[in-house]
C-alpha positions in Angstrom: 42.3 -0.7 -28.1 38.7 -1.3 -28.9 38.3 -3.5 -25.8 39.9 -0.9 -23.6 37.6 1.9 -24.9 34.5 -0.3 -24.5 35.4 -1.2 -21.0 36.2 2.5 -20.1 32.6 3.6 -20.7 30.8 1.2 -18.3 33.4 1.8 -15.5 33.2 5.6 -16.0 29.3 5.4 -15.9 29.5 3.2 -12.7 31.5 5.8 -10.8 29.3 8.6 -11.9 26.2 6.7 -10.6 28.0 5.9 -7.4 29.5 9.3 -6.5 27.7 12.0 -8.4 23.9 11.2 -8.0 23.0 14.9 -8.1 23.9 14.9 -11.8 21.1 12.4 -12.5 18.6 13.8 -10.0 17.0 16.4 -12.4 15.9 13.6 -14.7 14.2 11.8 -11.8 11.3 14.2 -11.2 8.6 11.6 -11.5 5.6 13.1 -9.6 3.0 10.4 -9.9 5.2 7.4 -9.5 8.2 8.3 -7.2 9.6 5.0 -5.9 7.7 5.4 -2.6 4.4 6.4 -4.3 1.5 4.0 -3.6 0.0 2.1 -6.5 -2.6 4.1 -8.4 -2.9 7.2 -6.2 -1.0 9.1 -3.5 -4.2 9.8 -1.6 -4.7 6.7 0.5 -6.8 6.9 3.7 -8.2 3.7 5.1 -9.6 1.1 2.6 -12.9 1.7 0.9 -15.1 -1.4 1.1 -17.1 -2.4 -2.0 -20.2 -0.3 -1.0 -18.0 2.7 -0.3 -16.0 2.3 -3.5 -19.2 2.0 -5.6 -20.4 5.3 -4.0 -17.4 7.4 -5.1 -15.2 6.2 -2.3 -17.4 7.9 0.4 -16.5 6.5 3.8 -17.3 9.0 6.5 -21.0 8.9 7.3 -22.4 5.5 6.2 -21.4 2.3 7.9 -21.6 -1.1 6.1 -18.8 -3.1 7.7 -15.7 -3.0 10.0 -13.6 -1.1 7.5 -15.1 2.1 8.9 -12.5 1.7 11.8 -9.8 2.9 9.4 -11.6 6.0 8.2 -14.2 7.1 10.8 -14.3 4.8 13.9 -17.3 6.7 15.3 -19.4 4.7 12.7 -18.7 1.5 14.6 -21.5 2.5 17.0 -24.0 2.2 14.2 -23.1 -1.4 13.3 -24.9 -4.4 14.9 -23.6 -5.9 18.2 -21.1 -8.1 16.4 -19.7 -7.7 12.9 -17.1 -9.7 11.0 -15.8 -8.4 7.7 -13.5 -9.6 4.9 -12.5 -7.5 1.9 -10.5 -8.2 -1.3 -9.7 -6.0 -4.3 -8.1 -5.9 -7.7 -6.2 -2.7 -8.6 -5.2 -1.9 -12.1 -3.2 1.1 -13.2 -1.2 2.3 -16.2 2.3 3.8 -16.0 4.4 5.9 -18.3 7.1 7.7 -16.2 8.5 5.8 -13.2 11.9 4.9 -11.7 14.3 4.7 -14.7 11.6 4.3 -17.3 11.1 7.3 -19.5 13.1 9.5 -17.1 16.4 9.4 -19.0 18.1 6.0 -18.6 15.4 3.9 -20.3 12.9 5.0 -23.0 10.0 2.8 -24.0 7.1 3.3 -26.4 3.6 3.5 -25.0 2.3 2.9 -21.5 2.7 -0.1 -19.2 0.0 -1.5 -17.0 -0.1 -3.8 -14.0 -2.9 -5.5 -12.0 -2.7 -6.5 -8.3 -5.0 -8.9 -6.5 -5.0 -8.5 -2.7 -7.0 -9.8 0.3 -6.6 -6.5 2.0 -8.8 -6.5 5.1 -10.0 -8.8 7.9 -11.7 -7.4 11.0 -14.3 -7.7 13.7 -16.2 -5.3 16.0 -18.1 -5.9 19.2 -20.5 -3.5 21.0 -20.7 -3.7 24.8 -23.4 -1.3 26.1 -22.5 2.2 24.8 -18.9 1.1 23.8 -17.8 -0.5 20.6 -14.4 -2.1 20.1 -12.8 -3.2 16.8 -9.7 -5.0 15.8 -8.4 -5.4 12.2 -5.4 -6.1 10.0 -5.2 -4.4 6.5 -3.0 -4.0 3.5 -3.2 -0.3 2.9 -0.6 0.4 0.1 1.3 -1.4 -2.6 4.6 -0.3 -4.3 4.7 -2.7 -7.2 5.8 -1.4 -10.7 5.6 -3.1 -14.1 8.7 -4.9 -15.5 9.9 -2.9 -18.6 11.1 -4.6 -21.7 14.8 -3.8 -21.6 16.3 -6.1 -24.2 18.3 -4.5 -27.1 19.6 -6.4 -30.1 22.2 -5.6 -32.7 22.8 -7.7 -35.7 20.4 -10.3 -34.5 22.3 -10.8 -31.2 21.3 -9.7 -27.7 23.7 -6.8 -27.0 22.3 -5.2 -23.8 19.5 -6.1 -21.3 18.0 -4.2 -18.4 15.8 -5.6 -15.7 13.8 -3.5 -13.2 12.0 -5.1 -10.3 10.2 -3.1 -7.7 7.7 -4.5 -5.2 6.5 -4.0 -1.6 3.5 -3.1 0.5 2.4 -1.3 3.7 0.3 -3.2 6.2 -1.7 -1.9 9.2 -3.0 -3.2 12.5 -5.8 -1.1 13.9 -7.5 -1.1 17.3 -10.5 1.2 17.6 -12.9 2.2 20.3 -16.1 4.2 19.8 -18.9 5.5 22.1 -22.2 7.1 21.9 -21.7 10.3 23.9 -25.4 11.1 23.8 -28.3 10.4 21.4 -27.3 11.6 18.0 -23.5 12.0 18.6 -20.8 9.3 18.5 -17.1 9.6 18.7 -14.3 7.2 17.9 -10.5 6.8 18.0 -8.2 4.3 16.3 -4.7 3.3 17.2 -2.6 2.2 14.2 0.7 0.4 13.9 1.9 0.2 10.3 4.7 -1.8 8.8 6.0 -3.0 5.5 8.8 -3.1 3.0 10.0 -1.8 -0.4 12.6 -3.5 -2.6 14.0 -2.2 -5.8 16.5 -4.0 -8.0 18.1 -2.8 -11.2 20.4 -5.0 -13.3 22.1 -3.8 -16.5 24.0 -6.5 -18.5 26.2 -6.0 -21.6 26.1 -9.7 -22.8 28.8 -9.5 -25.4 31.5 -8.2 -23.0 29.9 -9.9 -19.9 29.7 -6.8 -17.8 26.9 -6.4 -15.2 26.0 -3.4 -13.1 23.4 -3.9 -10.3 21.7 -1.4 -8.0 19.7 -3.0 -5.1 17.9 -1.1 -2.4 15.6 -2.3 0.4 13.6 -0.5 3.0 11.8 -1.9 6.0 9.0 0.4 7.3 7.3 1.0 10.5 5.2 3.8 12.1 2.4 4.7 14.4 -0.5 7.1 14.1 -4.0 7.9 15.4 -7.2 8.3 13.4 -10.5 9.4 14.8 -13.8 11.0 14.0 -17.3 11.9 15.1 -20.8 11.3 13.7 -23.6 13.7 14.3 -27.2 13.0 13.5 -28.2 16.6 12.6 -31.8 15.4 11.9 -33.2 11.9 11.5 -32.3 12.1 7.8 -29.1 14.2 7.8 -25.7 12.9 9.1 -22.5 14.9 9.4 -19.1 13.5 10.1 -15.7 15.0 10.9 -12.5 12.8 10.7 -8.8 13.2 11.1 -5.5 11.2 10.8 -2.5 12.5 12.7 0.7 13.2 10.7 3.4 10.6 11.4 6.8 9.5 10.3 7.2 6.3 8.4 10.6 5.2 9.5 12.8 2.8 7.6 15.9 0.7 8.0 17.4 1.0 4.6 20.2 -0.9 2.8 21.8 -0.5 -0.6 24.3 -2.3 -2.8 25.8 -0.9 -6.0 28.0 -3.4 -7.9 30.1 -3.5 -11.0 31.1 -7.0 -12.1 33.3 -7.9 -15.1 34.6 -11.5 -15.0 36.6 -11.0 -18.2 38.5 -8.2 -16.6 38.7 -9.9 -13.2 36.8 -6.9 -11.7 34.2 -6.9 -9.0 33.5 -3.6 -7.3 30.9 -3.3 -4.5 29.6 -0.2 -2.7 27.4 -1.0 0.3 25.4 1.4 2.3 23.0 1.3 5.2 21.2 3.9 7.2 17.8 5.2 8.5 15.3 6.8 6.2 12.2 8.7 7.2 9.0 9.6 5.2 6.9 12.3 6.6 3.2 11.3 6.1 0.6 14.1 5.9 -2.1 15.2 8.3 -5.5 14.2 6.9 -8.9 15.8 7.8 -12.3 15.3 6.3 -15.9 16.3 6.3 -18.8 13.9 5.3 -22.5 14.6 4.7 -25.3 12.1 4.0 -29.0 12.6 3.4 -31.7 9.9 3.4 -34.5 10.7 1.0 -36.5 7.6 2.1 -35.9 4.2 3.5 -34.7 3.1 0.0 -32.7 6.1 -1.2 -29.8 8.0 0.3 -26.8 10.1 -0.9 -23.4 10.8 0.6 -20.5 13.0 -0.1 -16.9 13.2 1.4 -14.4 16.1 1.3 -10.9 15.1 2.3 -7.9 17.4 2.9 -4.3 16.1 2.6 -1.5 18.3 3.9 1.0 17.2 1.3 3.0 20.4 1.4 4.6 19.1 4.6 5.8 15.9 2.9 9.5 15.2 2.9 12.1 12.4 2.9 15.3 11.9 4.8 17.2 9.3 2.8 20.0 7.0 4.2 20.8 9.4 7.1 21.2 12.3 4.7 21.3 15.6 6.5 19.3 17.3 3.8 15.6 16.5 3.6 14.4 15.7 0.1 11.3 17.8 -0.9 8.9 16.5 -3.5 7.5 19.9 -4.3 4.0 18.8 -3.3 0.9 21.0 -2.7 -2.1 20.5 -0.3 -5.1 19.0 -2.0 -8.8 18.3 -1.6 -10.3 15.0 -2.7 -14.1 14.9 -3.3 -16.5 11.9 -3.6 -20.2 11.7 -4.2 -22.5 8.7 -4.4 -26.0 7.5 -4.1 -27.6 4.2 -3.0 -31.0 2.7 -3.8 -32.1 -0.5 -2.1 -34.7 -2.7 -3.7 -36.5 -4.9 -1.1 -37.1 -8.6 -2.0 -37.6 -11.8 -0.1 -35.4 -14.9 -0.4 -36.8 -18.1 1.2 -39.2 -16.0 3.2 -36.5 -13.8 4.7 -36.4 -10.1 4.0 -33.5 -9.1 1.7 -32.3 -6.1 -0.2 -30.5 -5.5 -3.5 -28.6 -2.3 -3.4 -27.8 -0.3 -6.5 -25.0 2.2 -6.1 -23.2 4.7 -8.3 -20.8 7.6 -7.7 -18.2 10.1 -8.9 -14.9 11.2 -7.4 -12.2 13.8 -8.1 -8.8 12.8 -6.9 -6.1 15.4 -7.6 -2.5 14.3 -7.1 -0.2 16.3 -4.9 2.6 17.1 -7.4 3.0 20.8 -8.4 4.4 19.5 -11.7 2.7 18.0 -13.5 -0.7 19.2 -12.3 -2.4 15.8 -12.5 -5.8 14.6 -11.4 -7.9 11.5 -11.7 -11.7 11.6 -12.4 -13.6 8.4 -11.5 -17.0 6.9 -12.1 -18.0 4.1 -9.8 -20.9 1.6 -9.5 -21.8 -1.6 -7.7 -24.5 -3.8 -6.2 -24.8 -6.6 -3.6 -27.1 -8.7 -1.5 -28.3 -7.9 2.0 -29.9 -11.1 3.3 -30.5 -11.5 7.0 -27.2 -11.4 8.8 -25.2 -11.8 5.7 -23.9 -9.0 3.4 -22.2 -9.5 0.1 -21.2 -6.4 -2.0 -19.2 -5.7 -5.1 -18.0 -2.3 -6.4 -16.0 -1.0 -9.3 -14.1 2.3 -9.9 -13.0 3.4 -13.4 -10.9 6.5 -13.9 -8.8 8.6 -16.2 -6.0 10.9 -15.5 -5.6 14.4 -16.9 -2.8 16.9 -16.7 0.4 14.8 -17.2 -0.1 14.5 -20.9 0.1 10.7 -20.6 -3.6 9.9 -20.2 -3.1 7.3 -17.5 -6.0 5.1 -16.5 -6.9 3.3 -13.3 -9.5 0.8 -12.1 -10.3 -0.9 -8.9 -12.7 -3.8 -8.1 -13.6 -4.6 -4.5 -15.6 -7.5 -3.0 -16.8 -7.3 0.6 -18.4 -9.9 2.9 -19.8 -9.3 6.3 -21.6 -11.4 8.9 -23.6 -9.5 11.5 -25.2 -10.7 14.8 
């Protein structure tokens, strides 16, 4: 009788998970870290290079390298005739509520953290008369999550274990074209093809009775969108920029496998599913302003609008769109740069000193969460070679979990 009762519970739980997902859905309102949420922040637009990161993630009016093609391609006209750029970064973030962790099925004490190293951009730009062309490949988003400690012991023996593994990324190929329309005004347009994947695997194992329940899901993404902008020299010291990214649908071929396996009871139940999923990505618009106090000192600020209220998901050909209860938000960045001139082996060089602040509200209605960042960085501008490093340090407020986030970026450019 004891064995029968013990076996009844996992089988009953399995069928609830398989056929009554709406029962569990109220527990899965995660906000910050839904399964498809990018690592660290929902508000991804292009990739800030090290100089931009150090200046509060400002990207719209100042051009340092080819990464401007992902945010404001009009800035390509201000680069030298030929520019090659590489960028790498380390992202670190803390997590409290994600997937099945602290949402009902699995409770853990304290926060988890994870760091990701990525070589996330390689690109080049070439100017031909009044036209500038750029081609790049970038890693724009990560979907990795920490592995929770899901081992439970009773009487000194391992009784139950749970393993969660989620990983994936989104990559982007960009071709941009920019032109000086007339003196003081440049426009640019980027064509973007984006692709990637997300895999999530959950395994629950009752070691004493040798029962295993697994839930595996995989998604293969692809999409297409445009980004563009203009740059206006209002005066010789003041620049204004306007940017946009079109809304688009990130389409996915999705597969799932839910399995209950009990060798002792000669039971192996599999439920397979496949279908198409769609993730509606928001329209993005922005305004940038920069002012040059002197040849050594300048400041910049960006204001970015994300139309997150239109965000929604169609999951595995489901007729009903899943709404995430998101709101439209404004992200704000502010930074300054001071360049100290020096000479190295008789060649003019500069040591930039940069610092900035940024306010990054997350789109969830509940919890009302925002990140506040401080950033700083330096580098070396020596002839045709640029090397820059930047760091962003932030804290989250509003969720009650006091999440933290950091990002370090290293950029190298060679200009002819």
